[in-house]
C-alpha positions as CSV (number, residue, x, y, z in Angstrom):
1,X,127.0,46.7,125.7
2,X,128.6,43.7,124.1
3,X,132.2,43.0,123.0
4,X,133.0,40.5,120.3
5,X,136.3,39.2,119.1
6,X,136.6,37.4,115.8
7,X,140.0,35.8,114.9
8,X,140.3,35.9,111.1
9,X,142.2,33.5,108.9
10,X,144.7,35.6,106.8
11,X,144.9,32.8,104.3
12,X,141.3,33.2,103.3
13,X,140.5,35.3,100.3
14,X,137.5,36.9,102.2
15,X,139.8,38.1,104.9
16,X,142.1,39.8,102.4
17,X,139.1,41.4,100.8
18,X,138.0,42.8,104.1
19,X,141.5,44.3,104.7
20,X,141.7,46.1,101.3
21,X,138.0,47.1,101.1
22,X,136.7,48.6,104.4
23,X,133.3,49.1,102.9
24,X,132.9,45.4,102.5
25,X,133.9,44.9,106.1
26,X,131.4,47.6,107.1
27,X,128.6,45.7,105.4
28,X,129.6,42.4,106.9
29,X,129.7,43.7,110.5
30,X,126.4,45.5,110.2
31,X,124.7,42.3,108.9
32,X,125.1,40.7,112.3
33,X,122.7,43.2,113.8
34,X,119.0,44.1,113.4
35,X,118.1,46.2,110.3
36,X,116.0,49.3,110.5
37,X,112.7,47.4,110.2
38,X,113.6,45.5,113.4
39,X,114.8,48.6,115.4
40,X,118.1,49.2,113.9
41,X,121.6,48.1,114.8
42,X,122.3,50.7,117.5
43,X,125.8,52.1,118.1
44,X,128.5,49.8,116.6
45,X,132.2,50.4,116.9
46,X,134.9,48.1,115.5
47,X,138.5,47.8,114.7
48,X,140.9,45.3,113.0
49,X,144.0,44.5,115.0
50,X,147.0,42.8,113.5
51,X,149.5,41.1,115.8
52,X,152.5,40.7,113.5
53,X,154.5,38.8,116.0
54,X,151.9,36.0,116.4
55,X,150.5,36.4,112.9
56,X,146.9,36.9,114.2
57,X,144.3,39.2,112.7
58,X,141.4,40.0,115.0
59,X,138.2,41.9,114.5
60,X,136.9,43.6,117.7
61,X,133.3,44.8,117.7
62,X,131.6,46.8,120.5
63,X,127.9,47.1,120.2
64,X,124.7,48.2,122.0
65,X,122.9,45.1,120.8
66,X,124.0,41.4,120.8
67,X,125.3,40.3,117.4
68,X,124.4,37.1,115.7
69,X,127.6,36.3,113.8
70,X,126.2,33.0,112.4
71,X,124.0,35.2,110.1
72,X,127.1,36.5,108.3
73,X,128.3,33.6,106.2
74,X,131.2,35.5,104.6
75,X,132.6,36.4,108.0
76,X,132.1,32.9,109.5
77,X,134.0,31.4,106.5
78,X,137.0,33.5,107.5
79,X,137.2,32.6,111.1
80,X,140.0,30.6,112.7
81,X,137.7,29.7,115.6
82,X,134.2,30.4,116.7
83,X,133.4,34.1,117.4
84,X,133.6,35.2,121.0
85,X,131.0,37.6,122.5
86,X,130.6,38.8,126.1
87,X,128.7,41.5,128.0
88,X,130.9,44.5,128.3
89,X,130.3,46.8,131.3
90,X,133.6,48.4,132.3
91,X,133.9,49.7,135.9
92,X,135.7,53.1,135.8
93,X,136.4,55.8,138.3
94,X,137.7,59.4,138.1
95,X,141.5,59.3,138.7
96,X,141.9,55.8,137.4
97,X,144.9,55.2,135.1
98,X,144.5,52.7,132.2
99,X,146.3,51.5,129.1
100,X,144.5,52.4,125.9
101,X,144.4,51.8,122.2
102,X,142.3,53.5,119.5
103,X,142.5,53.6,115.7
104,X,141.4,57.1,114.8
105,X,140.9,59.4,111.8
106,X,142.6,62.6,113.0
107,X,141.4,65.5,110.9
108,X,140.8,69.2,110.8
109,X,137.8,70.9,109.0
110,X,138.5,73.2,106.1
111,X,136.0,75.6,104.6
112,X,135.3,75.2,100.9
113,X,133.4,77.8,98.8
114,X,130.0,76.5,97.8
115,X,130.0,73.7,100.3
116,X,128.2,74.2,103.6
117,X,130.2,71.8,105.7
118,X,133.5,72.1,104.0
119,X,135.7,69.0,104.1
120,X,138.0,67.1,106.4
121,X,141.8,67.1,105.9
122,X,143.9,64.4,107.4
123,X,146.7,65.3,109.8
124,X,149.9,63.8,108.5
125,X,152.5,65.0,111.1
126,X,152.9,63.1,114.3
127,X,153.0,66.4,116.3
128,X,149.6,67.4,114.9
129,X,148.2,63.9,115.5
130,X,149.1,64.0,119.1
131,X,147.8,67.5,119.5
132,X,144.5,66.3,118.0
133,X,144.3,63.4,120.5
134,X,145.0,65.7,123.4
135,X,142.2,68.0,122.3
136,X,139.8,65.1,122.0
137,X,140.9,63.8,125.4
138,X,140.1,67.1,127.1
139,X,136.5,67.0,125.8
140,X,136.2,63.3,126.4
141,X,136.8,62.9,130.1
142,X,140.5,61.9,130.1
143,X,144.1,63.1,129.9
144,X,146.8,61.4,127.8
145,X,149.8,60.5,130.0
146,X,151.9,58.7,127.5
147,X,151.2,57.9,123.8
148,X,152.8,56.8,120.6
149,X,151.1,57.4,117.2
150,X,151.6,54.9,114.4
151,X,150.5,56.0,110.9
152,X,148.6,53.3,109.0
153,X,148.2,55.3,105.8
154,X,145.1,55.9,103.7
155,X,142.0,53.7,103.9
156,X,139.8,53.7,100.8
157,X,136.1,52.9,101.5
158,X,135.1,51.9,98.0
159,X,131.4,51.5,97.6
160,X,131.1,50.7,94.0
161,X,134.6,50.5,92.7
162,X,134.1,54.0,91.3
163,X,136.9,56.4,91.8
164,X,134.4,59.2,92.3
165,X,132.6,57.3,94.9
166,X,135.5,56.6,97.2
167,X,135.8,57.9,100.7
168,X,139.3,58.2,101.9
169,X,140.3,58.2,105.6
170,X,143.8,58.7,107.1
171,X,144.3,56.0,109.8
172,X,146.5,56.5,112.9
173,X,146.8,54.0,115.8
174,X,147.3,55.6,119.2
175,X,148.6,53.5,122.1
176,X,149.6,54.6,125.6
177,X,148.4,55.4,129.0
178,X,145.5,57.7,130.1
179,X,144.0,59.1,133.3
180,X,140.3,59.5,133.7
181,X,139.3,63.0,134.6
182,X,135.5,62.8,134.4
183,X,133.9,59.5,135.0
184,X,130.5,60.4,133.4
185,X,132.0,62.0,130.3
186,X,134.5,59.1,129.9
187,X,131.7,56.5,130.1
188,X,130.0,58.3,127.2
189,X,133.3,58.3,125.3
190,X,133.6,54.6,125.6
191,X,130.1,54.1,124.3
192,X,130.3,56.5,121.4
193,X,134.0,56.3,120.4
194,X,136.4,59.0,119.4
195,X,136.7,61.1,116.2
196,X,135.1,60.6,112.8
197,X,134.5,57.7,110.4
198,X,133.2,55.4,113.2
199,X,131.2,53.4,110.7
200,X,134.4,52.4,108.9
201,X,136.6,50.9,111.7
202,X,137.6,54.0,113.5
203,X,137.0,55.4,117.0
204,X,136.8,52.2,119.2
205,X,138.6,52.9,122.5
206,X,140.0,49.7,124.0
207,X,141.1,49.8,127.7
208,X,143.3,47.5,129.9
209,X,144.4,47.6,133.5
210,X,148.0,48.2,134.2
211,X,149.6,45.0,135.5
212,X,151.6,45.3,138.7
């Protein structure tokens, strides 16, 4: 896998457009990877991180294939410095304790008459959000030890500026400490992300070692 970090200039108009229109950001990220005629982009997970204290906005991208950011002019024009990209191959073990961060779309499925798959309903209460994360953790090879949930509100993925064509996702940022319970399953979780709406900036699980 590869991990890219792109520091965005918040003063640029393009950066502001990415932040208010996730579908435009989705298009920009995927343009750095092969299209279907060249084998496809592979699994891509990404997230926008905002450091309010330092005033830095970063785009983190985890991918199966190596991106070519120079192909994406309207991202390059928004960068504060050249994009960083490195091989990402985390070494993990069952029982290991790590810090984590994930921006997720916690939902429950509801049935709807006449619709085979029903629809997803965002979980608005923190208690329900944390229960959702713990359920996901149980099936994803880890246990949540400590966590705080920060609501980021609704994200409108507007394809054609058409109210009927909008996809809305409820965004929650989870941060805390986890313990790996199954190395193999957890490795798969890192590669494939957590929850739904992964193509629109959700599901990327970031990890860090605990400093002594």
